[in-house]
N, C-alpha and C positions, 0 to 999 in steps of 0.2 A: 921382858924388863927394859931391854934397849929400845924397843918400840915406844914404850911409855915415856922414857926419857926424851926421845926425839920429838914426841908429840907435845910434851909439856914445854920443851925448849922452844919449839916452834911457836906455840901459843904465846909464850912470854915475849918472844921476839916481835910477833905481830902487835902485841899490846904496846910494847915500847916504841915500835915504829909509828904506830897509830898516834901515840901521845906526842912523839918527836916532830912528826911531819904532817899529820893530817888534822886531827882535831884534839882538843883538850878541854876537860871540864873545869868549871869554876863556880865557886859559891859566892853569892852576894851578901856581904856581911853588914852593910850600912845602908842608910837612906839616901846616899848620894844620887842614885839613879831612880828613885821613886818619882812617879808611879809606874814607869815602864818596866823596871826590874824591882822586885820586892825583896825587903829584908824582913827578918822575924821580930815581932814584938817580944819583949817590951823595949826593944831598941828605939832610940829617939827618932821619931818621924816614920817608923816602919809601919806598913800597913797590913802585913800578913802574919799568919801563925807560923809559917815555915819560910826559910830563905830560899829564893830562886836558885836553882843550879842551871847553869847555861853551858852551851858548847861553843868553842871558838874554832874558826876555820884558820889553821896555822899556815896554809900555803897560798892563800888567795892573793897576798900582797907581793908574791914573787912573780905574779903574772899581770897584775894591773896596779895602778895607783889607788891609794885610799880615797874615799869620797866623802864629801860632807854628809853630816847626819848619821853616818855609820857608827854603831857602838863597838868600841875597840878595846881590846886587852893589850896592855903595854907595860913595860918596865918603867918604874918611876925615875924621874930625874933626882939627883942627889938631894936637892933642896927639899924634897917632899918629907923627908924624916924630920927636918927642923920644923917645917910649916904645919904638917899634919900629924906628927907624932908617930908616923909609921912609914914603911917603905916596902918595896918588893914589886907586886903586880897590882895595877889598878884597872878598873873598868869605867870608861867615860865615853861620852859622845864626841865625835870628831866635828869641830865647828870651823875652825880656821885653816885654810889651805895655803901652801907656799905662793908667795907673791901678793897676798891679800892684805888689805888694811882692815884690822878688826877693832871694833869699839863696842863698849857697853854703855848705853845711855839710860839712866833710871832703870836698869834692869832688863832693857831690851837690846838684843844684839844687832849690830850693823856691820855689814860686809861691804867695803868700798863705798860707804856712804849710804847704802840701801839697807833698810830694815829687813831682817832675816825672818821668814815665816817659821815659826816653831810651835806647831800644834801640840807637841808632846810636852809642853811646859804648862803646868797648872797655874792659874793666877796666884793661888795662895802659896805656891812654892817659888815664886819669882822673887828676886831681891830688888834692891833699889840703887844699886851701885852705878857710878859713872866712871868708866876707865878707858884707857887707850893702851896700845901696845907699849908705849913708853913707861907705863905704870907697872908693867909686868917684869919679874926678875930676868936678867939683870937690868935694873931700871934705867931708863934713858938710852938703851942701846938700839932698840928697833922702832922703825916707823912703818915697816912692812914685815910680814912673816917671811923669813929667809928660806931659800931653797932647802929642801930636805928636812923641814920642820913643820909641825902641826900644833894647832891650839885645841886643847880638850877641855870640855866642860861637863859637869854633871847636870842632869835634868832637874834635880832638886836644888835650884840655884842658891837659895839662901842658906843651904846647909851642905855645901860641896866643897871639898878641898881640892882644887883643880888648877889649871894653867894660870889662873889669876893669882894664885898663891906661890907656885913653884915654877912657872915659866913654860916654855915651849917644849915639845917632845920631839927628838930626832927620829927620823924614819927607822933607824937601825934598832930603836927600842920597841917598835910595833911588834906584837906577837901574833895577833890575828883579829878577825872580825867576828863578833858574836852573831851567830845566825839562828840560834834556836834556844828555847828553854826546854829542858827535858824533865824537870822535877820542880814542884810537885806534879802529880798526874793531872790535876785540873788545870794546870798552866802549860801543858805540852804545846809547843808551837804548831801552828797549822801547817807550817812548812814541812815538818816531820811527818805529820799525818798524810798530807797531800802527796808526798813522795812515795807512799806505799809502804809495805812491810819492810823491805830490805834496808832502806836508809835508817829508820828509827832503831831497828834491831842492832845494826852495826854501830850506830852512834851511842846508844845506851850501853852496848857491850863495852865499847872502848871506855866509856866514862866509868862504869862500875868495876871493870877488870883493872883499872888503874889503881884501885884499892883506896887511895887517899885523894880527896879532892884538892886540887891546888886552889888556894883561896887568895882573893885580892886583899892584901894587908893594908887596908886604907881606913882612915877615920873621916867620915863625911863632915 
C-alpha cells in the first residue's frame, strides 16, 4: 500500500511540475487566431468542428527573448475585461518588439516604417484600420514600444480583441510559446511527429493528466 501511495504521489508531482515549469495545454475557444488555430463551429468565424488544443512551452522565455511572429500564451492586461468582456489567459501572435515603432495602415502592419510580411493573414480576415502606437491604451503615451513590453495581435484581424483594444503586454505576463497542436488527431503538429515517439507521448500525457484544460478566456 505504501508503495502505491508513493507511486501515485510521484505521478501527481510529475504532472504538477510538468504543468508549472515545462508545458501546459490550452483550448482555442474563439476565431481570433483563425486560420492558424481553429475554434469549433458554430462559433462566429470558426472553421472546424472541434477546437484546437495546443501546448505551450513555459520555460523558453527564461532562456531567450520572445521573437516576432511567435504565437504566445499570456496573462491579459486589466483593460481586456472591459474591452473584450473577458480576461485571464489569451493566445495571440507577437507582432511588436521593444524599441520598435508599430503602425497599422489600412489593415497592413508596418514596423519602423517597413511593411511587415504576414503570410498567415488571409485577405478576407484582414481589417481596414489605420492606427499608431499613440492610439493604443493608454492613448497618447507611446511613440515606441517601451522596453519590457510587447504588442500582440490575432491573425483574424477584423475579429480579434488584442493590443489595439487593451494595450501592450509586459514581459512578466508572458506564459509561454505555443509550439504544437495535439488535438484533434488530424491537426497534430509535424514537430511532435518529427520528434519521434517520446516527445508526443510525454507532451500528450502532461496535457491529459492535467485533467482539465486551461482555456484562454477571450472573446475574439
